[in-house]
GUVEX-866757 format. One record per residue: residue in one letter; z negated, y, x of N, C-alpha, C in turn. Coordinates in steps of 0.2 Angstrom, whole numbers, plus 5000, padded with zeros to 4 digits. Example, Ala and Ser with C-alpha at 12.3 -4.5 7.8 and 13.67 -1.06 7.14 Angstrom:
REM residues 2
a496149725066496149785062496149845066;s496549895064496449955068496150005064;
This chain:
REM residues 60
m510349205449511049225451511049265457;i511449255462511449285468512149335468;i512049395468512649445468512849455476;s513449445477513649455484513949525484;y513649565489513749635489514449655492;p514749615497515349635499515949635493;y515849595488516249595483516249655478;i515649685479515549755475516049805478;l516149805484516649845487517349845484;l517549775482518149765479518149805472;i517649805469517549835462517649905463;i517249935468517350005469518050035471;a518349995476519050005478519550005472;g519449955468519849945462519750005457;l519150025456519050085451519350145454;a519250155461519550215464520250215463;g520650165464521350155463521550175456;i521150145451521350155444521250235442;i520650255444520450325443520950375446;w521150365452521650405455522350395452;g522550335451523250325450523450335443;l523050335438523250345431523450415430;p523050465432523350535431523950555436;a523850525442524450535446525050505444;a525050455441525750425438526050465433;h525650515430525950555425526150625428;r525750645433525750705436526350715441;l526450665445526850665451527650665449;k528050685453528750685452529050615453;s529650605451529950545450529850485456;p530050495462529950445467529150425468;f528750475467528050465469527650435463;d527850445457527550415451527550335451;i528050315454528150235455527550215460;a527450245465526950225470526250235467;a526150285463525550285459525450235454;a525950215451525850155446525750095450;v526050085456525850025460525150025462;v524950085464524150085466523750065460;v523950085454523550075448523549995447;l524149965447524149895447523749855452;c523849875458523349845463522649855462;g522449915459521749935458521549885452;v521949875447521749825442521649755445;i522049735449522049665452521349665456;t521249715460520749715465520049715461;f520049755456519449765451519249695448;a519849665445519749595442519449545447;l519749545453519549495458518849515460;g518649575461517949595463517449565458;v517649585451517149565446517149485446;l517649455446517649375446517249345452;l517349375458517049345464516249365464;t516149425461515449445461515049395456;f515249385450514849345445514949275446;i515549245448515649175449515949165456;p515449165461515649165468516049095470;g515949045467516348985469516948975465;f517249025462517849025458518448995462;f518549015468519148995471518948935475;
């Protein structure tokens, strides 16, 4: 099994967005908490895409 290292950056970026965004979505005031929630959503999508492409490179 060959692991493609550029896709690991997607995993790291997704985890960073999730780790920052979850507490920020509850801590920030009203207009900014929506942006933090969107960052969490993008982080989840980026993380899932990174895991998928790392372990199944020919998926798409």
